[in-house]
C-alpha positions as CSV (number, residue, x, y, z in Angstrom):
1,M,88.5,251.0,-13.1
2,L,90.7,250.0,-10.2
3,D,87.7,250.6,-7.8
4,R,85.6,248.2,-9.9
5,L,88.3,245.6,-9.9
6,L,88.7,245.8,-6.1
7,D,84.9,245.6,-5.7
8,K,84.8,242.5,-8.0
9,L,87.5,240.8,-6.0
10,S,85.7,241.7,-2.7
11,D,82.4,240.4,-4.1
12,D,83.6,237.0,-5.3
13,G,86.1,236.3,-2.4
14,S,89.2,236.5,-4.5
15,A,90.6,239.2,-2.2
16,E,91.4,236.7,0.5
17,L,93.6,234.8,-2.1
18,V,95.4,237.9,-3.1
19,Y,96.0,238.9,0.5
20,L,97.3,235.3,1.2
21,V,99.7,235.5,-1.7
22,L,101.0,238.9,-0.8
23,G,101.3,237.8,2.9
24,S,103.2,234.7,1.8
25,V,105.6,236.7,-0.3
26,L,106.2,239.2,2.5
27,L,106.7,236.4,5.0
28,F,109.2,234.6,2.7
29,A,111.1,237.8,2.1
30,F,111.2,238.5,5.9
31,Q,112.4,235.0,6.6
32,R,115.2,235.3,4.0
33,L,116.3,238.6,5.3
34,R,116.2,237.3,8.9
35,A,118.2,234.2,7.9
36,A,120.8,236.4,6.1
37,F,121.1,238.7,9.1
38,R,121.5,235.8,11.5
39,Q,124.1,234.1,9.3
40,M,126.0,237.4,9.0
41,R,125.8,237.8,12.8
42,H,127.0,234.2,13.3
43,R,129.9,234.7,10.9
44,R,130.9,237.8,12.7
45,F,130.7,236.0,16.1
46,I,132.9,233.1,14.8
47,K,135.4,235.6,13.4
48,C,135.5,237.5,16.7
49,E,135.8,234.2,18.6
50,L,138.7,233.0,16.5
51,E,140.5,236.3,16.8
52,A,140.0,236.2,20.6
53,Y,141.3,232.7,20.7
54,K,144.3,233.5,18.5
55,E,145.1,236.5,20.7
56,R,145.0,234.4,23.9
57,K,147.2,231.8,22.2
58,R,149.7,234.6,21.2
59,A,149.6,235.9,24.8
60,I,150.4,232.6,26.4
61,N,152.8,231.6,23.6
62,V,151.6,228.0,23.2
63,I,150.9,226.2,19.9
64,D,148.7,223.1,19.4
65,L,150.5,220.0,18.1
66,A,147.6,217.6,18.2
67,N,144.1,217.6,19.8
68,G,142.4,214.4,21.0
69,D,138.9,214.1,19.7
70,P,137.6,213.6,22.3
71,E,140.8,212.3,23.9
72,F,144.0,210.2,23.4
73,S,143.4,206.8,24.8
74,K,146.4,205.7,26.9
75,N,146.6,202.6,24.8
76,N,147.1,204.8,21.7
77,I,150.1,206.7,23.2
78,F,153.3,204.8,22.4
79,L,156.6,205.7,24.1
80,R,160.0,204.2,23.5
81,E,163.6,205.0,24.2
82,V,165.6,205.6,21.1
83,S,168.7,203.4,21.0
84,I,171.7,202.7,18.7
85,F,172.9,199.1,18.8
86,G,171.1,198.6,22.1
87,M,172.6,201.8,23.7
88,G,170.0,204.4,24.7
89,K,170.4,207.8,23.0
90,C,171.5,210.3,25.6
91,L,172.1,214.0,26.0
92,Y,174.0,215.1,29.1
93,I,175.8,218.2,30.2
94,D,178.1,217.9,33.2
95,M,178.4,220.5,35.9
96,R,181.6,222.5,35.7
97,A,184.4,220.9,37.9
98,D,184.9,223.9,40.2
99,H,181.1,224.2,40.8
100,K,180.9,220.5,41.5
101,T,183.7,220.7,44.0
102,Q,182.0,223.5,45.9
103,L,178.6,221.7,45.9
104,H,180.1,218.4,47.2
105,A,182.2,220.2,49.8
106,R,179.0,221.9,51.1
107,E,177.1,218.7,51.1
108,K,179.9,216.9,53.0
109,D,180.0,219.7,55.6
110,I,176.3,219.1,56.2
111,G,177.0,215.4,56.6
112,Y,176.1,213.8,53.3
113,T,177.7,210.4,52.7
114,D,179.4,209.7,49.3
115,Q,176.3,207.9,48.1
116,Q,174.1,211.0,49.0
117,L,176.2,213.5,47.0
118,T,174.5,215.0,44.0
119,Q,175.5,213.1,40.9
120,F,176.0,214.5,37.4
121,H,176.7,212.8,34.1
122,A,179.8,213.4,32.0
123,D,179.2,215.3,28.7
124,K,177.5,213.1,26.1
125,S,175.8,214.1,22.9
126,F,173.4,212.3,20.6
127,D,176.2,210.8,18.6
128,G,177.9,209.4,21.7
129,T,180.7,212.0,21.8
130,A,181.4,214.8,24.2
131,S,181.8,217.6,21.6
132,F,178.2,218.6,20.9
133,A,179.2,219.3,17.3
134,D,176.3,217.1,16.1
135,L,173.8,219.4,17.9
136,A,175.1,222.4,16.1
137,E,174.5,220.6,12.8
138,I,171.0,219.4,13.8
139,T,169.8,222.8,15.0
140,K,171.7,225.0,12.5
141,I,173.1,227.0,15.5
142,P,176.8,227.2,14.8
143,D,177.9,228.6,18.2
144,L,175.8,226.1,20.2
145,S,178.9,224.5,21.8
146,A,180.1,227.9,23.0
147,L,176.5,228.6,24.3
148,I,176.6,225.3,26.2
149,E,179.8,226.3,27.9
150,R,178.5,229.7,28.9
151,H,175.2,228.5,30.3
152,R,176.8,225.5,32.0
153,A,178.5,228.1,34.2
154,I,175.3,230.2,34.6
155,V,173.2,227.2,35.7
156,G,176.0,225.9,37.9
157,E,175.9,229.1,39.9
158,Q,172.1,228.9,40.2
159,F,172.4,225.3,41.3
160,L,174.8,226.3,44.0
161,R,172.3,228.9,45.3
162,S,169.4,226.5,44.9
163,A,167.8,229.2,42.8
164,E,164.6,228.7,40.8
165,G,163.7,225.4,42.4
166,M,167.0,223.7,41.6
167,I,167.5,221.4,44.5
168,F,168.4,218.1,43.0
169,N,169.5,216.5,39.7
170,G,166.9,213.9,38.8
171,S,166.7,211.8,35.6
172,K,164.4,213.0,32.8
173,Y,163.3,212.1,29.3
174,G,163.6,214.4,26.3
175,I,161.7,214.1,23.0
176,Y,163.7,213.0,20.1
177,N,160.8,212.5,17.7
178,L,157.0,212.9,17.8
179,R,154.5,211.6,15.3
180,F,150.7,211.7,15.3
181,T,148.5,209.2,13.5
182,R,145.0,207.7,13.6
183,F,143.6,204.2,14.0
184,G,140.5,202.4,12.6
185,E,137.3,203.5,11.0
186,S,136.7,205.8,14.0
187,E,140.0,207.5,13.3
188,S,141.0,207.4,17.0
189,P,144.0,209.7,17.5
190,A,147.4,208.2,18.5
191,A,150.8,209.5,19.3
192,E,154.3,207.9,18.8
193,I,156.9,209.4,21.0
194,D,160.7,208.6,20.8
195,L,162.6,209.5,23.9
196,F,166.2,210.3,24.8
197,Q,167.7,210.1,28.3
198,T,168.8,213.3,30.0
199,D,168.8,214.9,33.4
200,Y,167.5,218.0,35.2
201,F,170.8,219.9,35.0
202,T,171.0,219.4,31.3
203,H,167.4,220.5,31.0
204,R,168.1,223.7,32.8
205,V,171.1,224.5,30.7
206,F,169.1,224.2,27.5
207,R,166.3,226.2,28.9
208,S,168.8,229.0,29.8
209,I,170.2,228.9,26.3
210,Y,166.7,229.1,24.8
211,R,165.9,232.2,26.7
212,E,169.0,233.9,25.5
213,L,168.2,232.9,21.9
214,K,164.6,234.0,22.2
215,E,165.5,237.4,23.6
216,A,168.0,237.8,20.6
217,G,165.2,237.1,18.1
218,H,166.6,233.8,17.0
219,P,164.4,231.7,14.6
220,I,163.9,229.1,17.3
221,A,161.5,231.4,19.0
222,Q,159.3,231.3,15.9
223,A,159.4,227.5,15.5
224,G,156.0,225.9,14.8
225,G,154.5,222.5,14.4
226,D,156.3,221.9,11.1
227,N,159.9,222.5,12.3
228,F,160.1,222.3,16.1
229,L,161.9,218.9,15.9
230,Q,164.8,220.7,14.3
231,Y,165.5,221.9,17.8
232,K,165.1,218.6,19.5
233,P,168.2,219.1,21.8
234,F,166.1,221.8,23.5
235,L,163.2,219.3,24.1
236,T,164.7,218.0,27.3
237,S,161.3,217.7,29.1
238,F,157.9,216.2,28.5
239,G,155.2,217.3,31.0
240,V,151.9,215.9,32.1
241,N,149.6,218.8,33.0
242,T,146.4,217.8,34.9
243,V,143.2,219.5,36.1
244,L,141.5,217.7,39.0
245,I,137.7,217.7,39.1
246,C,136.2,216.8,42.5
247,E,132.8,216.9,44.3
248,G,132.1,219.8,46.7
249,E,129.3,221.4,48.6
250,R,128.6,223.5,45.5
251,G,128.5,220.5,43.2
252,K,131.5,219.7,40.9
253,E,134.6,221.8,41.4
254,I,138.0,222.2,39.7
255,V,141.2,222.4,41.7
256,L,143.9,224.9,41.0
257,S,147.2,225.3,42.7
258,R,149.2,228.4,43.7
259,R,152.7,227.5,42.7
260,S,155.5,228.3,45.1
261,G,157.7,231.3,44.6
262,R,160.6,228.9,45.0
263,V,159.7,227.4,41.6
264,H,158.7,230.5,39.5
265,G,160.3,233.4,41.4
266,K,156.9,234.6,42.6
267,P,153.7,232.7,43.5
268,L,151.6,232.0,40.4
269,F,148.3,230.1,39.9
270,H,148.5,226.9,37.9
271,I,146.6,223.8,37.1
272,T,146.4,221.1,39.8
273,M,149.4,219.0,38.9
274,N,152.4,219.3,36.5
275,E,154.9,216.5,36.3
276,G,157.8,215.7,34.0
277,L,158.3,212.3,32.5
278,S,161.1,210.5,34.2
279,Q,163.3,207.4,33.6
280,T,161.6,205.9,36.7
281,D,158.2,205.8,34.9
282,K,158.5,202.3,33.6
283,D,156.3,199.2,34.1
284,A,157.4,195.8,35.3
285,Y,158.7,195.0,31.8
286,G,160.8,198.1,31.5
287,K,158.4,199.8,29.1
288,V,158.0,203.6,29.5
289,D,154.4,204.3,30.6
290,L,152.8,207.7,30.5
291,E,150.1,206.7,33.0
292,L,152.8,205.9,35.6
293,C,154.0,209.5,35.2
294,F,150.4,210.7,35.7
295,K,150.0,208.6,38.8
296,R,153.4,209.6,40.2
297,G,152.6,213.3,39.8
298,L,149.3,212.8,41.6
299,L,151.1,210.9,44.4
300,E,154.0,213.3,44.8
301,E,152.1,216.6,44.4
302,L,148.7,215.7,46.0
303,G,149.3,212.5,48.0
304,L,146.8,210.6,45.8
305,H,147.9,206.9,46.3
306,E,146.9,203.9,44.2
307,R,143.9,203.0,46.3
308,L,142.4,206.4,45.8
309,Y,143.4,206.6,42.2
310,R,141.3,203.5,41.5
311,L,138.2,205.4,42.7
312,A,138.6,207.9,39.8
313,V,135.5,208.4,37.6
314,R,137.8,209.2,34.6
315,G,141.3,210.1,33.6
316,S,142.0,211.3,30.1
317,F,144.8,212.8,28.0
318,Y,143.6,215.5,25.7
319,D,146.0,217.8,23.8
320,F,149.7,217.8,22.9
321,F,151.2,221.2,22.8
322,L,154.5,223.2,22.5
323,E,155.0,225.8,25.3
324,K,157.3,228.4,23.8
325,N,158.1,230.4,26.8
326,N,160.5,227.6,27.8
327,F,160.3,225.4,24.6
328,E,158.8,222.4,26.3
329,I,156.3,219.8,25.0
330,G,153.4,218.8,27.3
331,V,150.0,217.1,27.3
332,S,146.8,218.3,28.9
333,S,144.8,215.9,31.0
334,V,142.0,215.6,33.5
335,L,141.2,213.4,36.5
336,E,137.7,213.3,37.9
337,M,136.9,211.9,41.3
338,E,133.8,211.7,43.4
339,L,135.7,212.9,46.5
340,N,135.6,216.2,48.4
341,F,139.0,217.9,47.9
342,G,139.0,219.8,51.2
343,K,138.0,216.7,53.2
344,D,139.5,213.8,51.4
345,I,142.5,215.0,49.3
346,E,144.0,218.2,50.7
347,P,145.0,216.6,54.0
348,L,146.9,213.9,52.3
349,V,150.8,213.9,52.5
350,G,152.7,214.3,49.2
351,R,156.4,214.3,48.9
352,D,156.6,217.5,46.8
353,K,153.4,219.0,48.0
354,A,155.0,221.7,50.1
355,L,157.8,222.3,47.6
356,E,155.6,222.8,44.6
357,A,152.6,224.5,45.9
358,D,151.9,227.2,48.5
359,A,148.1,226.4,48.5
360,F,145.3,224.8,46.6
361,L,141.9,226.4,45.8
362,T,138.6,225.1,44.4
363,L,136.2,226.8,42.0
364,P,132.7,225.6,41.0
365,L,132.7,223.9,37.6
366,A,130.7,226.7,36.1
367,Q,131.5,229.4,33.6
368,A,130.8,232.5,35.6
369,P,133.0,231.9,38.6
370,I,135.8,230.5,36.6
371,R,135.7,233.3,34.1
372,Q,135.7,235.9,36.9
373,F,138.6,234.2,38.7
374,V,140.7,234.1,35.5
375,K,139.9,237.7,34.6
376,S,141.0,238.9,38.1
377,N,144.2,236.9,38.1
378,I,145.2,236.8,34.4
379,N,148.6,238.3,35.2
380,N,149.3,235.8,38.0
381,F,148.9,232.6,36.0
382,V,151.6,230.2,34.7
383,P,151.0,230.9,31.0
384,H,150.7,227.3,29.7
385,G,148.5,226.6,32.8
386,L,145.9,228.9,31.2
387,Y,146.2,226.9,28.0
388,V,145.7,223.6,29.8
389,L,142.8,224.9,31.9
390,E,141.1,226.2,28.7
391,R,141.5,222.9,26.8
392,V,140.2,220.8,29.7
393,L,137.2,223.2,30.3
394,L,136.3,223.2,26.6
395,R,135.4,219.6,27.0
396,E,133.0,220.7,29.8
397,N,131.5,223.3,27.5
398,I,133.0,226.1,29.6
399,A,135.0,229.1,28.2
400,I,137.4,230.9,30.5
401,E,137.2,234.2,28.6
402,E,134.4,236.0,26.8
403,G,134.2,235.0,23.1
404,G,135.3,231.5,24.0
405,A,133.8,228.3,22.5
406,G,131.8,227.5,25.6
407,Q,129.7,230.7,25.3
408,T,126.1,230.5,24.1
409,R,126.2,231.1,20.3
410,P,123.7,232.6,18.0
411,A,122.0,230.0,15.9
412,P,123.2,229.8,12.3
């Protein structure tokens, strides 16, 4: 009977219709299975990518505070000094008297005038007193005053030896409050930053205290984006971290620096420029300006003066982050110029060029050479420098490690 049915279908042409229906069913089933497989593979890829990203973040000990999408316009970054009745909020730790006497005696022996002697500020806390009791209450660290006394002595000894790059006591800004918001229908990202006045010696004292607390397992080492401001006395620095992109014989190139052993104890690779916001970074109206810090860092560390800066193709601020190896807040940024680094920029004279960097090197702005360089030198990088490099290169669709966001992805 089956044979007669097949013969009938063959005779009247209905077989083609049956074969077409069966083929369509099989094709539909195959497409569904293929789509399910590709979706499963894509999900596994994304999961692996996120795990790899989290592992890198844990290794470099940096947390995101806010990401510019695509960037933070300089007009949307608002900085102001916190003041009480017109007096700026300050945090200063003075050098111990005997250390100061030794330092000034040595400087006078060399021939320094009284005006050239290294200056320090008298103890002053946020509440205007010299007791630092208010800091213990803010941070919930009861013995903070005792820690300040101990580390005042430790850092004073280091300062006398000019150890770890401590050669002068310049002014700095710390971060008292930090808030992120958005503007307009396009939801442009913005940042509001309240600043307090401090100096380099104070900064190094709090960095030294932080390292002791971190090694002891204190909760400050686990601070995150929701509670880091509880420890605002430790936020005595705000750094601008920049990757320079230039033109080269191989097309576009990124510029990295090899930081001097005088700064980090041993030479380490880093992004092109790293500069801390200073009380000198003010415009003609006395307003703190982040771009002035950006320009000053490029001038002091690379020799890029204003006339060359005006030739830049772009300059952008990208991501705010908390670097937890030293408990410092920074912002990643990029400067792109249609200049050859080796011919036009490297020969320039910068005030801190020799102090900060032993050398500069260029890499093609391409995934393979950058990834290979990072892989070969992963243990010789300033940790947060890797974070900044990664965040800048993500905007160029380049991943510095396998499994990164710049890698070609399976289609969903």
